[in-house]
C-alpha positions in Angstrom: 0.0 0.0 0.0 1.4 3.3 -1.0 1.5 6.3 1.2 -1.0 8.2 -0.8 -3.5 5.2 -0.7 -2.9 4.9 3.0 -3.8 8.7 3.4 -6.9 8.3 1.4 -8.0 5.2 3.6 -7.4 7.3 6.7 -9.5 10.1 5.2 -12.2 7.7 4.3 -12.4 6.3 7.8 -12.2 9.7 9.4 -15.0 11.1 7.2 -17.2 8.2 7.9 -16.7 8.2 11.6 -17.5 12.0 11.8 -20.6 11.6 9.6 -21.8 8.8 11.7 -21.6 10.7 14.9 -23.8 13.5 13.8 -27.6 13.7 13.8 -29.8 15.7 11.4 -31.2 17.7 14.3 -27.6 18.4 15.5 -26.8 20.2 12.1 -30.1 21.9 11.7 -31.8 19.4 9.3 -35.2 17.9 9.8 -35.3 14.4 11.1 -36.6 12.2 8.4 -37.4 9.3 10.7 -35.8 5.9 10.9 -32.4 5.3 9.5 -30.6 2.1 8.6 -27.3 3.4 10.1 -26.8 6.2 12.6 -25.6 9.6 11.6 -26.0 11.8 8.6 -26.4 10.4 5.0 -23.7 11.4 2.5 -26.3 13.4 0.6 -26.8 15.5 3.7 -23.1 16.2 4.2 -22.9 17.1 0.5 -25.8 19.6 0.7 -24.4 21.1 3.9 -21.0 21.5 2.3 -22.4 22.9 -1.0 -20.7 20.0 -2.9 -22.2 17.4 -5.3 -23.2 14.1 -3.9 -21.1 12.1 -6.3 -18.1 14.3 -5.4 -18.5 14.0 -1.7 -19.1 10.2 -2.2 -15.9 9.8 -4.0 -14.1 11.8 -1.4 -15.4 9.5 1.4 -14.6 6.3 -0.6 -10.9 7.6 -0.7 -10.8 7.9 -4.5 -7.8 9.7 -5.9 -9.4 13.0 -6.7 -8.0 16.6 -6.5 -9.7 18.6 -3.6 -9.3 22.3 -3.0 -8.7 23.8 0.5 -11.9 25.7 0.1 -14.0 22.5 -0.4 -12.3 20.7 2.5 -13.1 23.6 4.6 -16.7 23.4 3.7 -16.7 19.7 4.4 -15.2 20.3 7.8 -17.8 22.9 8.5 -20.5 20.5 7.4 -19.2 17.9 9.9 -19.0 20.5 12.7 -15.2 20.0 13.0 -13.1 22.5 15.0 -9.6 23.3 14.1 -8.4 20.6 16.5 -10.6 17.8 15.3 -9.9 18.8 11.7 -6.2 18.3 12.4 -6.7 15.0 14.1 -6.8 13.5 10.7 -3.2 13.9 9.3 -4.4 12.9 6.0 -5.2 14.7 2.8 -6.7 13.1 -0.2 -3.8 13.8 -2.6 
């Protein structure tokens, strides 16, 4: 496994864990009822970040995509990360 693929896997795990720890009500979204898994859906994170659902899905899947700092900041805000927790993940997608 290369260093780049290892970082993408770390990012994937980090994003999934953070998304899973949030509730719709906790980020100002209406609760749509019962969910198969806890946390926000990928679609909800994408909407909150102002990103496309496919793009956010690719990011969370750890695909080898180029990501701007502005988009990463938007995802961090959507996941309610503060500067400390955002730096907990020492990974970047590229």
